[in-house]
N, C-alpha and C positions, 0 to 999 in steps of 0.2 A: 140135643145137648149131652158133651162129655159130663162125666161125674167130676167135680172138682179134685177130688182126689186122685185121679186119673190122670188129669192135667198135670197135676203137682208130681206125679211119679216119672212123666215122661220129661218134665223140663230137667228134673233131677238127673234122669238118663243122660240127656242132651249136655248137661253142664259138665257131667261126668266125662262124656265122650270126647270134646272138645277140650278138655283138660289133659288127660292121657292121651288122646289119641290111639291109633294112629288116622291118619286122613280117613282113608274109608271108611273105618268105623264109626267116625264122627258124622262123616256124610251120610250113612245108611242111617245112623239113629236120629239125626235131625230130620231128614224127609220121612221115618217112619212116625216121628212125634208130630208132623205136622200135617200127616195125612194126604199127604200130595201124590199122585200117580207119577212116573217117569215123562209120560205125554204132557201132563198138566205143567210139569215142571219146566219141560222144553218151552211150551207156550206160552209160560209167564217170563221165559229168558228172553223169548222173542219180541215180547212187548216191550223190553230194554232195548231192543238191537242187537240182540246175540242171536246166532243161528248155532245151533249145537244137537247133535243127535242123539235120539233116547239111546242108542247102543252105545255111545261114546260115556253118557251118564250112568247107563248099568256098569262099564267096564270101571270107572271112578269108581263108585259105591261098594263093587267088590275087590277092588284091589286089583283088577286084571292092568289097569294101564293109570298112571299118574298125569295130571294135569302140569304141563312143564312150559308150553310155548305162551308167548306173551297174549296172545288170544285166549288162551284157556285160562290163563291166570283172570284174564278180566271176566271171564265166566264165572270162577270161583267167587271173585269179588261180590258180582250181583247175587251168586246163592246164599253170601251170607246174610244180605238185606232180603231176600224174598224167604229164608227159611228164620228170620228174626234172631240171628244170631250175632254177636258181638262182631264188628269191624275187626279183619284180619284174624279172626278166631279160627277159620279154614285154612288160610293163606299160611300162617306161622307152621302148622302142622306138616307142610309140604318139605320144608328146607329145604339146601339145595337139591338141583337136579340130580338124579341116579345116575350115574354112566350106564349105556347100555348099548350095544350093537356096535356102530362104528367108534363113538366114544370109550366104549369099553375096550376096545381092542386097541386102540392107537393113542388114548389118553387127550383127543381132540374133539371139537364141539363144530360138527357139520353146519354149515349158512342153512336156513329156512328155503325151501322151493322158492317160495313166492320174494326172497332177495336174490334169487339166481335170474330167474325168469320175471322180470319187473315188468307189468302191464296195469294199465289204467285199470281201477279197481280193486277189491279187496279178494284177492287169489288166496290170503291166507286164510281168511275165515271161512272160504270155501274149503279148504284142504284141511281145517279144521273141524268140520263137521261130518268130512268122510277121510280121517286119518286111518290108515292100515296099522292095525297090531303090529303088520312084519315091518314094520318103517324101522330102517338100519339092522334088520336081522338077516337079510338076502344080499346076496353078492351078484353083480351082474358077471357070469362068466364071459359069455360075448352076446353081443347084440348085432343084429344086421338089418337095416333100413333099405328098402328098396323104394323109391319113390318115383311116380310116374307124372309127368307134366303133360298135359293135356295140349290139344292144338289151340286152344285159346289162351295159351300161357299160366293156365289156373292149374293148381296142383289137386290131381284128378284122385291119386291114392297113396298111402304109406303103407306097405306090407312090413311086419315086423316080425320076428324072431327074437325070443329071449332065450337065452340057458341061464338059470339060477341056481344058487346053491344057498341053503341054510346054514345060517350059524348056530340056530339053537331048534331044539325039540317044538314042535307043535305048530310052523309057520303053514298056513295053509291058504296063503293069498298073496297077491300083488297089487300094487297101486299104478294104474296108467293114468297118465295126465297128459292133455293135448289142449294146445294153445294155439286158436288161429289166426289166420293173416288179418289184419283191420278190415274192417268190413264183414267178416266171416258170421253167420248165423250160426249162434252156438247151437241152437234146436236143431238145425238141418245137420249137423256133423254126427255121421253114422259110426257106429264102433262094430265090426263084425269078429267074432272069435272064432278061432280056427281048431288047432290041436293044442290040448293041455290045459284047457281052463275053459270057464264059462262065466259069463256075466254075474256080478253081485249088484249091490248099490250103484247105482250113476248120479250124478250132479251136474248139472249146467247151468252157466252162469254167462248172461248177456252181455255185461259191461265186460268182462274179461274174456270173452269169446271162448270160453274153457268148457273143456268135459272132462269131468274125473271118473274114473269107472274102478270099482274092483274086479279083478281077475281071479276067480276061485278055483282052486286045485280041487283033483277029485278026494286028494287023502292030505292030512297033515306029513311034513316032511322031517326027518328028523337029523339033528345035526350032521353035516355033511352031504345030506341027499341032495341030487339036483332035479330040477323040472325043466323042459323044454315047453316052451309054449308060443302060440302064434294067434296074430291078430290082425285086422287093418282097420285102418283111417280113413272115412269117404267124407271129406267136407262138404261136397254137394255145393261147390260156390265158385263162381265164374271170377272172383278176384283174381288179378294178375299177380302171381307168385316171382318171386325175386330170389327165394331164399330157402334153406330149410336147416335147422340146428337141433339137436337135445341139449336139455340143461342136466346135469348131474349135480347132486350133492355128494355122493360118495365115490371115492376110486372103484374101479373094476378093472375088469380085464378088455377083452379086446371091442371095437366100434366098428364097423364096416358099413359106409353110406356108398349106396349105390344109387345114382339119378339117371334117369331115362326120359329124353326129350319127345315128342312126338315131331315128325319130319318136318312139318308147318310150323314149327316153332322152337329153333334152335337159338341157344345164346352166343354171343360174338365173343363174352368173355368170362373166366370161371374161377373162383380161387377157393380154397380152403380157409376157413379163418378159428380161432378159440377167442373166448373171453371170460372175464371173471362171472360177467353177469349181461343182460341184454342192452343193458344201458351205458356198459364203461367201454372204453377204447378197446379195438380189437387187432390181434394180430394177424395181419394178413399172411399167411406163412408158407403158401405156395400156389402156384397155377396149376389147375385142372384143365387137360385137354380132351374134349369132347372127341369119343373114337369112332372107329366105323358101325358102331349100333348104336350110335347119337346117345352115347351115356358117358357119363363122368363116373368118377370113383374115387373113394378115401379110405385109407387104411388106419385106424389108431390102435395100437397093441397096448396101450395101457391107457385107460380111462381115469381124467384128472377130473377133479370138481371144478363145475364152472361151465361154459358153453362150448360146443363142437360141433362146426358145421360147413357146409358151403353155401357160396353167394355167386349170384351170376348176373350178366347185363344182357340186356337186351338191345338189337338194333336201332 
């Protein structure tokens, strides 16, 4: 049993920390005073239905990252109760969100990715558990997607080339998000890295049919440096596919989409489209013609936030 004098000293330190801040110091002091490991704290949060990674908690208490998203603020409110702190004592220390990345450069706040790709289930919570410290600190200079549609009209593979540029020193990873067609088994989705990266942490979510993975660079980039990386997505699904699209939170450079069809599975009509989000109205902007190589393609010179893709009809 702890000595009463030590308990009193710890409570005094916590009271001073939550009175003066900043947030990371107050959180770190309260965790230390309660004698909780980050793993145990994560488990306590899970008991409240809140999933957050130990790494994220570590970032918060060290001041590397601050909680700003709605789901993160719910975690902070739960932490106040778990750590025996007065309501709102940690939340008030956060103040208004700090501009960073895209917001710092443009003065505009991007929509959360889960608001752009709207699927059944809580994709936002999944992303909060595996949020890249590089979010908003990397620009897409160019992205090339080669999509292969198989003989059963299924999406067989997506090959991706990313050309990325760092806006700040210390960026060492990117975040890959893939959402499968309805009926896709998230556990069966295979991510195969090629050049320029290796797989870090991976999260799979059955309800959203999603896989989120960190793509780790060999070194940290300096501001202005670029990184070229390649990876492939193999859904291993027989689900009939009739579209492929990408969702973007931030403006970027060029996007090239090339879709090739199996000779036994040729569409009768193809269109490119854009939308603000996956459940919103679409702009059917142009017809796409299947060429002699059984392929269609589209080139977008300037990526805008929202949905960009192509859809097709079978006979």
